[in-house]
C-alpha positions in Angstrom: 21.8 43.7 35.3 21.3 45.7 32.4 18.2 43.4 30.4 18.4 46.2 27.7 18.8 43.3 25.0 15.8 41.2 26.4 12.6 42.2 25.7 9.2 40.9 27.2 8.0 37.4 25.7 4.9 36.4 27.3 4.9 33.0 26.4 7.6 30.6 25.8 6.1 27.3 26.1 7.5 24.5 23.9 3.7 23.0 23.0 4.3 23.9 19.1 7.9 21.7 19.2 5.9 19.4 21.9 5.8 16.4 18.9 9.3 17.0 17.7 10.5 17.3 21.2 9.2 14.0 22.2 10.7 12.7 19.0 14.1 13.6 20.3 14.5 12.5 23.5 12.5 9.6 23.8 11.0 7.9 26.7 13.6 8.0 28.5 15.8 11.2 27.7 18.9 11.7 25.2 22.6 10.3 25.6 23.5 13.2 28.0 20.1 12.6 29.6 21.0 8.7 30.5 24.7 9.1 30.4 25.3 12.1 32.2 22.2 14.0 33.7 20.6 11.6 35.3 22.9 9.7 37.0 24.4 12.9 38.3 21.5 14.5 39.4 20.2 11.7 41.5 24.0 11.3 43.0 23.6 15.0 44.3 20.0 14.9 45.9 19.8 11.0 47.1 16.3 10.6 46.2 15.1 8.5 48.9 11.1 6.6 49.2 10.1 8.7 51.7 10.9 12.1 49.4 8.8 14.3 47.4 9.7 15.8 44.5 8.9 19.1 42.5 9.9 18.9 38.8 9.5 22.2 37.0 9.6 22.2 33.6 9.0 18.0 33.5 8.0 17.8 29.4 7.0 13.8 29.5 8.5 12.8 32.9 11.7 11.5 32.7 12.2 12.6 35.7 9.7 10.8 36.8 11.3 7.4 35.4 14.8 7.8 37.1 13.5 8.2 41.1 12.7 5.4 43.2 9.0 4.5 42.3 7.9 4.7 46.2 8.6 8.1 46.3 6.0 11.3 46.0 6.6 13.3 42.4 4.7 16.2 40.9 5.7 16.9 37.4 5.0 20.8 36.2 4.5 22.1 32.2 2.7 25.1 30.3 3.0 22.5 27.5 -0.7 20.6 27.2 0.7 18.0 24.7 3.6 17.3 27.1 1.9 16.6 30.5 -0.4 14.3 28.5 2.1 12.0 27.0 3.8 12.5 30.5 0.7 10.9 31.8 0.4 7.8 28.6 4.1 7.1 30.1 4.0 7.4 34.2 4.7 4.1 35.8 3.2 4.8 39.5 0.2 5.9 41.5 2.9 8.3 43.3 3.0 10.7 40.7 0.8 13.3 39.3 1.7 15.8 36.3 0.1 19.4 35.8 -0.2 22.0 33.5 1.0 24.8 34.7 3.5 27.8 33.4 6.0 27.9 36.5 6.6 31.6 35.8 3.1 31.9 37.6 2.0 30.8 41.5 1.3 27.2 41.4 -1.6 25.5 42.1 -0.6 23.2 44.9 -1.7 22.9 48.2 2.0 21.1 49.2 4.7 23.5 50.6 7.1 21.2 51.9 8.6 18.7 49.6 11.9 17.1 49.9 13.0 18.6 46.6 12.8 20.6 43.7 14.1 20.6 40.3 14.7 22.3 37.1 16.4 19.9 34.1 17.5 22.0 31.4 14.3 24.0 31.1 15.0 27.2 33.6 16.9 28.2 30.2 13.9 28.4 28.1 11.9 30.4 30.9 11.8 34.8 30.8 10.8 35.2 34.3 13.9 33.2 35.8 13.4 35.9 39.4 9.4 34.2 39.6 10.5 30.3 39.3 13.0 31.0 42.6 10.2 32.3 44.1 7.3 29.8 44.1 9.8 27.2 44.4 10.4 28.7 48.1 7.4 28.7 48.6 6.7 24.9 48.0 9.5 24.0 49.6 10.1 22.5 53.1 12.6 24.0 55.3 16.4 22.9 54.4 14.7 21.0 51.3 17.0 21.3 48.2 16.1 22.5 44.8 18.6 21.1 41.9 19.0 23.8 38.5 20.7 21.8 36.0 21.7 24.6 32.9 23.7 23.7 29.9 26.3 25.9 30.5 26.4 29.5 31.1 29.7 30.0 30.0 30.1 27.5 27.2 27.3 26.6 25.8 25.9 30.0 24.4 23.0 29.0 21.1 25.1 30.8 18.8 27.2 32.4 20.9 29.8 29.8 21.3 31.2 26.9 19.2 34.2 24.5 18.7 37.4 25.3 16.7 40.5 23.5 15.9 44.0 25.4 16.0 45.8 23.1 13.7 49.2 24.6 14.4 49.3 23.9 18.1 47.3 21.0 17.5 44.2 21.6 20.0 40.5 21.9 19.8 39.1 25.1 21.5 36.1 26.9 22.6 35.5 30.4 21.2 32.9 32.8 23.2 31.2 35.7 21.2 29.5 37.4 24.5 28.6 35.8 27.9 28.4 38.9 30.2 25.8 39.8 28.5 21.4 38.9 28.9 20.6 37.4 25.7 17.3 36.0 24.2 17.3 34.1 21.5 15.4 32.4 18.9 15.9 28.8 18.2 14.7 26.9 15.2 13.2 23.8 15.9 12.6 22.7 12.2 15.4 24.5 10.2 15.8 24.3 6.8 12.2 24.2 6.7 11.3 28.1 5.3 7.6 26.9 4.5 6.8 26.7 8.6 9.4 28.0 11.4 9.1 26.5 14.3 10.8 28.9 17.1 11.6 28.1 20.9 13.1 31.0 22.9 16.8 30.5 24.8 17.6 33.2 27.5 21.4 33.3 28.5 22.2 35.1 31.4 25.8 35.5 33.3 26.8 32.7 36.2 26.8 35.6 39.1 22.6 35.8 37.8 21.6 32.9 39.5 24.0 33.0 42.3 22.7 36.5 43.0 19.0 35.8 42.2 18.5 32.2 44.2 20.5 34.3 47.4 18.2 37.3 47.5 15.6 34.9 47.3 16.0 32.7 50.1 18.2 30.1 48.8 21.7 29.1 50.2 24.2 27.8 47.5 25.2 24.3 48.7 27.1 22.9 45.5 28.3 23.6 41.6 28.9 21.0 39.5 30.4 21.0 35.8 29.5 17.9 34.0 31.8 17.0 30.7 30.6 15.2 27.8 31.6 11.1 28.3 31.3 10.7 24.7 34.9 9.7 22.5 35.9 10.7 18.7 37.7 8.8 16.4 39.6 10.0 13.3 42.5 12.5 13.0 41.6 15.1 15.2 40.4 12.3 18.2 42.9 13.3 20.4 42.3 16.8 20.2 38.5 16.3 20.4 39.3 13.9 23.7 41.0 16.6 25.3 39.1 19.2 24.7 35.8 17.6 26.5 37.9 17.5 29.4 38.5 20.4 29.8 35.0 22.3 28.5 32.1 21.4 30.6 28.7 21.2 28.4 26.5 21.2 31.8 26.3 23.1 35.1 24.4 21.9 38.1 23.5 24.4 41.3 22.4 22.3 44.0 20.5 25.5 46.7 19.2 25.0 50.2 15.7 26.6 51.5 
């Protein structure tokens, strides 16, 4: 695949945006964490008290607080501030949070986690292949790897948007690019001309994720596409609600080793 549009970016940590991220997301996650992502992720994985979970790009530990309290959990993140916050919010002694760039080899002795998750974080990491290789090295045979993405077709920053066709009374989704790999800057402080706070989003088509998982020792078990459960009011409510049912905002891939 041609990656000419993606230049090397060595540091994609959210450290500079950690405080802002925590204010937006909070201790238990934002609306979609609580209403869509966490419930559906837990349904897919069937985590039990004797499970062991490796959480990549764990942020302040939202997933750790959603799983059974006796499950063994390790969260990794490249942001020192988010790891500190995760430790402050930790509710059990069976959780551990470690400062770690997950595109680099992990400083973990455990090689047999039953589950690995990466929730809304992979698209902020440039070196996807190294992440997959690291997961494979620390997952038990038959272990499950869950990836939750902002939908790679319908939710590409700066390349997708809602539109309204008043004549036919429909809301549609406009997609400007899809197949081309993209490195997209995200301004976390829009309107603040004094200080730009930039994070990075990396876009790849769905086939890229499937092919890279397969070539790095994983078997695809399941793919789900999750729609928003919000509802609208007002004159466009009917078309907006119908559009939400048709265009998923998130995609989940479950692979096994």
